[in-house]
DSSP file (Angstrom, degrees, kcal/mol; ACC not computed):
  #  RESIDUE AA STRUCTURE BP1 BP2  ACC     N-H-->O    O-->H-N    N-H-->O    O-->H-N    TCO  KAPPA ALPHA  PHI   PSI    X-CA   Y-CA   Z-CA
    1    1 A M     >        0   0    0      0, 0.0     4,-2.1     0, 0.0    13,-0.9   0.000 360.0 360.0 360.0 -22.7    0.0    0.0    0.0
    2    2 A Q  H  >  +     0   0    0      1,-0.2     4,-2.4     2,-0.2     5,-0.2   0.858 360.0  58.3 -65.2 -31.3    3.0    2.4    0.4
    3    3 A R  H  > S+     0   0    0      1,-0.2     4,-2.1     2,-0.2    -1,-0.2   0.919 108.0  45.2 -65.2 -40.3    3.5    2.3   -3.3
    4    4 A Y  H  > S+     0   0    0      1,-0.2     4,-2.3     2,-0.2    -1,-0.2   0.877 110.4  55.4 -70.1 -35.4    0.0    3.7   -3.9
    5    5 A A  H  X>S+     0   0    0     -4,-2.1     5,-3.1     2,-0.2     4,-0.5   0.902 109.3  46.0 -64.2 -39.0    0.4    6.2   -1.2
    6    6 A R  H ><5S+     0   0    0     -4,-2.4     3,-0.9     3,-0.2    -2,-0.2   0.942 114.3  48.1 -69.4 -42.4    3.5    7.6   -2.8
    7    7 A R  H 3<5S+     0   0    0     -4,-2.1    -2,-0.2     1,-0.2    -1,-0.2   0.852 116.4  43.4 -62.2 -36.5    1.8    7.6   -6.3
    8    8 A L  H 3<5S-     0   0    0     -4,-2.3    -1,-0.2    -5,-0.1    -2,-0.2   0.406 113.2-117.2 -90.4  -1.6   -1.2    9.4   -4.9
    9    9 A S  T <<5 +     0   0    0     -3,-0.9     2,-0.3    -4,-0.5    -3,-0.2   0.920  60.1 155.5  60.4  46.3    0.8   11.9   -2.7
   10   10 A L      < -     0   0    0     -5,-3.1    -1,-0.2    -6,-0.2    35,-0.1  -0.783  47.1-143.5-100.8 146.9   -0.6   10.5    0.5
   11   11 A S  S    S+     0   0    0     -2,-0.3     2,-0.3    33,-0.2    -1,-0.1   0.471  86.1  34.2 -84.9  -1.7    1.1   10.8    3.9
   12   12 A R  S    S-     0   0    0      1,-0.1    -2,-0.1    -7,-0.1     3,-0.0  -0.866 107.0 -58.2-141.9 173.0   -0.1    7.4    4.9
   13   13 A D        -     0   0    0     -2,-0.3     2,-1.0     1,-0.1   -11,-0.2  -0.197  57.6-111.9 -54.7 150.4   -0.9    4.0    3.4
   14   14 A A        +     0   0    0    -13,-0.9     2,-0.3    -4,-0.1     3,-0.2  -0.764  53.4 152.0 -90.2  96.0   -3.5    4.0    0.7
   15   15 A W        +     0   0    0     -2,-1.0    25,-0.3     1,-0.2     3,-0.1  -0.919  59.2  23.2-121.6 154.1   -6.6    2.3    1.9
   16   16 A D  S    S+     0   0    0     -2,-0.3    24,-2.4     1,-0.2     2,-0.4   0.932  86.7 138.6  59.7  45.9  -10.2    3.0    0.8
   17   17 A V  E     -A   39   0A   0     22,-0.2     2,-0.4    -3,-0.2    22,-0.2  -0.934  40.9-153.5-122.5 147.3   -9.1    4.5   -2.6
   18   18 A Y  E     -A   38   0A   0     20,-2.7    20,-2.0    -2,-0.4     2,-0.4  -0.991  17.1-167.2-126.8 123.7  -10.8    3.8   -5.9
   19   19 A L  E     -A   37   0A   0     -2,-0.4     2,-0.5    18,-0.2    18,-0.2  -0.893  16.6-164.1-126.4 138.9   -8.7    4.1   -9.0
   20   20 A V  E     -A   36   0A   0     16,-2.9    15,-1.9    -2,-0.4    16,-1.5  -0.990  15.3-163.4-120.5 124.7   -9.5    4.3  -12.7
   21   21 A Y        -     0   0    0     -2,-0.5     2,-0.1    13,-0.2    -2,-0.0  -0.794  13.8-126.5-106.7 148.7   -6.5    3.7  -15.2
   22   22 A G    >   -     0   0    0     -2,-0.3     3,-1.5     1,-0.1    -1,-0.0  -0.337  31.7 -97.7 -85.2 171.2   -6.4    4.6  -18.8
   23   23 A R  T 3  S+     0   0    0      1,-0.3    -1,-0.1    -2,-0.1    -2,-0.0   0.865 120.9  53.6 -56.1 -42.2   -5.5    2.3  -21.8
   24   24 A G  T 3  S+     0   0    0      2,-0.1    -1,-0.3     0, 0.0     2,-0.0   0.434  78.2 128.0 -78.6  -1.1   -2.0    3.4  -21.9
   25   25 A S    <   -     0   0    0     -3,-1.5     2,-0.5     1,-0.1    -4,-0.0  -0.320  44.0-156.1 -61.1 135.3   -1.2    2.7  -18.2
   26   26 A R        -     0   0    0     -2,-0.0     2,-0.8     0, 0.0    -1,-0.1  -0.963   5.4-149.4-117.0 122.9    1.9    0.6  -17.7
   27   27 A W        +     0   0    0     -2,-0.5     2,-0.1     4,-0.1    -2,-0.0  -0.809  40.9 133.4 -95.0 111.5    2.4   -1.5  -14.6
   28   28 A E  S    S-     0   0    0      2,-1.3    -1,-0.1    -2,-0.8     0, 0.0   0.054  74.7 -31.0-123.6-127.8    6.0   -1.8  -13.7
   29   29 A D  S    S+     0   0    0     -2,-0.1    -2,-0.1     2,-0.1     0, 0.0   0.828 132.7  30.9 -66.1 -33.0    8.0   -1.4  -10.5
   30   30 A E  S    S-     0   0    0    -26,-0.0    -2,-1.3   -27,-0.0   -26,-0.0  -0.910  98.0 -99.6-123.1 149.0    5.6    1.2   -9.2
   31   31 A P        -     0   0    0      0, 0.0    -4,-0.1     0, 0.0    -2,-0.1  -0.426  45.5-111.1 -62.4 142.9    1.9    1.5   -9.9
   32   32 A P        -     0   0    0      0, 0.0    -7,-0.1     0, 0.0    -5,-0.1  -0.281  37.9 -90.2 -68.9 161.5    1.1    4.0  -12.6
   33   33 A K        -     0   0    0      1,-0.1   -25,-0.1     2,-0.0   -29,-0.0  -0.649  47.6-118.4 -72.7 125.2   -0.7    7.2  -11.8
   34   34 A P        -     0   0    0      0, 0.0   -13,-0.2     0, 0.0     3,-0.1  -0.295   4.9-136.1 -65.7 148.0   -4.4    6.8  -12.1
   35   35 A D  S    S+     0   0    0    -15,-1.9     2,-0.3     1,-0.3   -14,-0.2   0.813  90.5   1.3 -70.2 -30.5   -6.4    8.8  -14.6
   36   36 A F  E    S+A   20   0A   0    -16,-1.5   -16,-2.9     2,-0.0     2,-0.3  -0.972  72.8 170.7-156.3 143.4   -9.1    9.4  -12.0
   37   37 A W  E     -A   19   0A   0     -2,-0.3     2,-0.3   -18,-0.2   -18,-0.2  -0.997  12.1-171.9-155.4 155.4   -9.5    8.5   -8.4
   38   38 A M  E     -A   18   0A   0    -20,-2.0   -20,-2.7    -2,-0.3     2,-0.3  -0.842  14.7-158.9-135.8 174.5  -11.6    9.1   -5.3
   39   39 A H  E     -Ab  17  49A   0      9,-1.7    11,-3.3    -2,-0.3   -22,-0.2  -0.943  29.5-144.7-150.7 168.9  -11.3    8.0   -1.7
   40   40 A Q        +     0   0    0    -24,-2.4     2,-0.2   -25,-0.3   -23,-0.1  -0.182  55.9 136.4-127.2  36.9  -12.9    7.4    1.7
   41   41 A L        -     0   0    0    -25,-0.2     4,-0.1     1,-0.1     3,-0.1  -0.508  66.2-114.5 -82.8 154.8  -10.0    8.6    3.8
   42   42 A A  S    S-     0   0    0      1,-0.2     2,-0.3    -2,-0.2    -1,-0.1   0.882  79.5 -46.4 -55.9 -42.7  -10.6   10.8    6.8
   43   43 A S  S    S+     0   0    0      1,-0.0    -1,-0.2     6,-0.0    -3,-0.0  -0.983 102.0  65.0-176.7 169.6   -8.8   13.8    5.3
   44   44 A G        +     0   0    0     -2,-0.3   -33,-0.2     1,-0.2    -2,-0.1   0.616  59.7 133.7  81.0  15.1   -5.8   15.1    3.4
   45   45 A A        -     0   0    0      2,-0.2     2,-1.3    -4,-0.1    -1,-0.2  -0.842  57.2-132.8-103.4 139.1   -6.1   13.3    0.1
   46   46 A P  S    S+     0   0    0      0, 0.0    -1,-0.1     0, 0.0   -36,-0.0  -0.200  83.8  66.7 -83.7  45.9   -5.7   15.4   -3.1
   47   47 A A  S    S-     0   0    0     -2,-1.3    -2,-0.2   -11,-0.0    -9,-0.1  -0.968  92.5 -80.0-154.3 164.7   -8.8   13.9   -4.7
   48   48 A P        -     0   0    0      0, 0.0    -9,-1.7     0, 0.0     3,-0.1  -0.248  47.9 -97.4 -70.6 158.5  -12.5   14.0   -4.1
   49   49 A Q  B     -b   39   0A   0    -11,-0.2    -9,-0.2     1,-0.1     2,-0.2  -0.390  58.3 -83.9 -63.1 148.2  -14.4   12.0   -1.5
   50   50 A L        +     0   0    0    -11,-3.3     2,-0.4    -3,-0.1    -1,-0.1  -0.371  46.5 177.3 -64.3 128.1  -16.0    8.9   -2.9
   51   51 A D     >  -     0   0    0     -2,-0.2     4,-3.0     1,-0.1     5,-0.3  -0.943  20.3-151.8-127.8 107.2  -19.3    9.5   -4.5
   52   52 A G  H  > S+     0   0    0     -2,-0.4     4,-2.5     1,-0.3     5,-0.2   0.856  92.7  47.3 -54.6 -43.6  -20.4    6.1   -6.0
   53   53 A E  H  > S+     0   0    0      2,-0.2     4,-2.3     1,-0.2    -1,-0.3   0.919 114.0  47.0 -67.6 -41.6  -22.5    7.6   -8.8
   54   54 A Q  H  > S+     0   0    0     -3,-0.2     4,-2.7     1,-0.2    -2,-0.2   0.934 113.3  49.1 -68.0 -40.1  -19.8   10.1   -9.9
   55   55 A F  H  X S+     0   0    0     -4,-3.0     4,-2.5     1,-0.2    -2,-0.2   0.917 112.5  47.4 -67.4 -36.8  -17.1    7.4   -9.8
   56   56 A A  H  X S+     0   0    0     -4,-2.5     4,-2.8    -5,-0.3     5,-0.3   0.928 111.5  51.4 -65.0 -42.9  -19.3    5.1  -11.9
   57   57 A D  H  X S+     0   0    0     -4,-2.3     4,-2.5     2,-0.2    -2,-0.2   0.907 111.6  47.1 -58.0 -45.3  -20.1    7.9  -14.3
   58   58 A E  H  X S+     0   0    0     -4,-2.7     4,-1.9     2,-0.2    -2,-0.2   0.940 114.7  46.0 -64.0 -46.9  -16.3    8.7  -14.7
   59   59 A A  H  X S+     0   0    0     -4,-2.5     4,-2.2     1,-0.2    -2,-0.2   0.935 114.2  47.9 -62.9 -48.2  -15.4    5.0  -15.2
   60   60 A I  H  X S+     0   0    0     -4,-2.8     4,-2.8     1,-0.2     5,-0.2   0.908 109.9  52.5 -61.8 -45.6  -18.3    4.4  -17.7
   61   61 A A  H  X S+     0   0    0     -4,-2.5     4,-2.0    -5,-0.3    -1,-0.2   0.889 109.7  49.2 -57.9 -38.8  -17.3    7.6  -19.7
   62   62 A R  H  X S+     0   0    0     -4,-1.9     4,-1.6     2,-0.2    -1,-0.2   0.909 111.1  49.2 -66.6 -42.6  -13.8    6.4  -20.0
   63   63 A L  H  X S+     0   0    0     -4,-2.2     4,-1.8     1,-0.2    -2,-0.2   0.902 110.6  50.6 -63.1 -39.6  -14.9    3.0  -21.2
   64   64 A E  H  X S+     0   0    0     -4,-2.8     4,-0.8     1,-0.2    -1,-0.2   0.890 109.7  49.9 -67.0 -39.1  -17.2    4.5  -23.7
   65   65 A R  H  < S+     0   0    0     -4,-2.0     3,-0.3     1,-0.2    -1,-0.2   0.846 111.5  51.6 -62.6 -34.5  -14.4    6.7  -25.1
   66   66 A R  H  < S+     0   0    0     -4,-1.6    -2,-0.2     1,-0.2    -1,-0.2   0.838 113.7  40.7 -72.4 -36.4  -12.2    3.7  -25.3
   67   67 A T  H  < S+     0   0    0     -4,-1.8    -1,-0.2    -5,-0.1    -2,-0.2   0.430  87.7 114.2 -98.5  -1.0  -14.7    1.6  -27.2
   68   68 A S     <        0   0    0     -4,-0.8    -3,-0.0    -3,-0.3    -4,-0.0  -0.417 360.0 360.0 -70.1 148.5  -15.9    4.3  -29.6
   69   69 A P              0   0    0      0, 0.0    -1,-0.1     0, 0.0    -4,-0.1   0.494 360.0 360.0 -68.0 360.0  -15.1    3.8  -33.3
């Protein structure tokens, strides 16, 4: 979880985070930076608090862009 914390600029381990990655993401020694993410952390995260509907909308929009002709 520390790898994700570093990638997301968090001061503690990354728990309760929800990540969306783009088609070009490459998983190597460190996880790639997500294209979009939300969290359920108490505070201090540089991303919005989880809103399930908004997260689903973002993920679906990215899938639709990916599969469009």
